[in-house]
PLY file of the C-alpha trace (Angstrom):
ply
format ascii 1.0
element vertex 90
property float x
property float y
property float z
element edge 89
property int vertex1
property int vertex2
end_header
123.74 250.73 38.10
123.03 254.43 38.57
123.68 255.05 34.88
121.10 252.48 33.84
118.52 254.08 36.11
119.15 257.49 34.55
118.90 256.08 31.03
115.68 254.28 31.95
114.14 257.46 33.33
115.09 259.41 30.21
113.58 256.73 27.96
110.36 256.72 30.00
110.17 260.52 29.79
110.69 260.45 26.01
108.02 257.76 25.59
105.60 259.78 27.71
106.29 262.92 25.69
105.77 261.04 22.42
102.39 259.84 23.68
101.20 263.06 25.37
102.09 265.67 22.74
99.97 264.17 19.92
97.08 263.55 22.34
97.17 267.21 23.41
97.21 268.24 19.75
94.08 266.20 19.07
92.36 267.61 22.16
93.12 271.20 21.14
92.59 270.73 17.39
88.93 271.68 17.26
88.30 275.07 15.69
86.65 277.99 17.42
83.97 278.37 14.79
81.05 275.95 14.55
81.32 273.80 11.49
85.11 273.40 11.66
85.83 269.71 11.97
88.93 267.67 12.61
90.07 265.38 9.82
90.78 262.35 11.96
92.42 260.45 9.10
95.14 263.10 8.92
95.66 263.04 12.68
95.82 259.25 12.76
98.30 259.16 9.87
100.43 261.83 11.58
100.45 259.87 14.84
101.29 256.65 12.97
104.14 258.37 11.12
105.61 259.82 14.33
105.40 256.51 16.18
106.97 254.62 13.27
109.79 257.17 13.14
110.43 256.65 16.85
110.22 252.86 16.44
112.72 252.82 13.59
115.08 255.13 15.50
114.95 252.97 18.63
115.41 249.86 16.49
118.46 251.35 14.80
120.01 252.28 18.15
119.36 248.81 19.59
120.70 247.10 16.46
123.79 249.31 16.47
124.39 248.57 20.14
124.10 244.82 19.56
126.48 244.98 16.58
128.98 247.00 18.62
128.76 244.54 21.54
129.34 241.57 19.25
132.24 243.28 17.50
133.87 244.61 20.68
133.67 241.42 22.73
134.36 238.86 19.98
136.67 236.03 20.83
139.31 237.02 18.27
139.63 240.57 19.62
143.30 241.40 20.35
142.57 242.70 23.86
140.13 239.91 24.74
141.13 237.89 27.77
139.13 235.57 29.95
137.70 236.86 33.19
138.60 235.15 36.48
135.21 233.41 36.34
135.94 231.88 32.94
139.24 230.34 33.94
142.71 231.06 32.62
143.47 228.21 30.28
145.00 230.45 27.60
0 1
1 2
2 3
3 4
4 5
5 6
6 7
7 8
8 9
9 10
10 11
11 12
12 13
13 14
14 15
15 16
16 17
17 18
18 19
19 20
20 21
21 22
22 23
23 24
24 25
25 26
26 27
27 28
28 29
29 30
30 31
31 32
32 33
33 34
34 35
35 36
36 37
37 38
38 39
39 40
40 41
41 42
42 43
43 44
44 45
45 46
46 47
47 48
48 49
49 50
50 51
51 52
52 53
53 54
54 55
55 56
56 57
57 58
58 59
59 60
60 61
61 62
62 63
63 64
64 65
65 66
66 67
67 68
68 69
69 70
70 71
71 72
72 73
73 74
74 75
75 76
76 77
77 78
78 79
79 80
80 81
81 82
82 83
83 84
84 85
85 86
86 87
87 88
88 89
């Protein structure tokens, strides 16, 4: 249980960092000289690209974890045995 809490906190911290860093970049992106403007299309595309990269990475990790779980705990696994709650009919 303690491990899940630590993982959850790390994931929340990463999500917060992913959201805060681009927002700080937009806030500080204005130039010092008058007449220097921010190209918002570039900033929006950059934010979209970063978020999609994070989404694909998280999706790959979740998919890999699901595949590993299915493969590891399949019924035909040589070390698979029923738990006391499932009964012992084999």
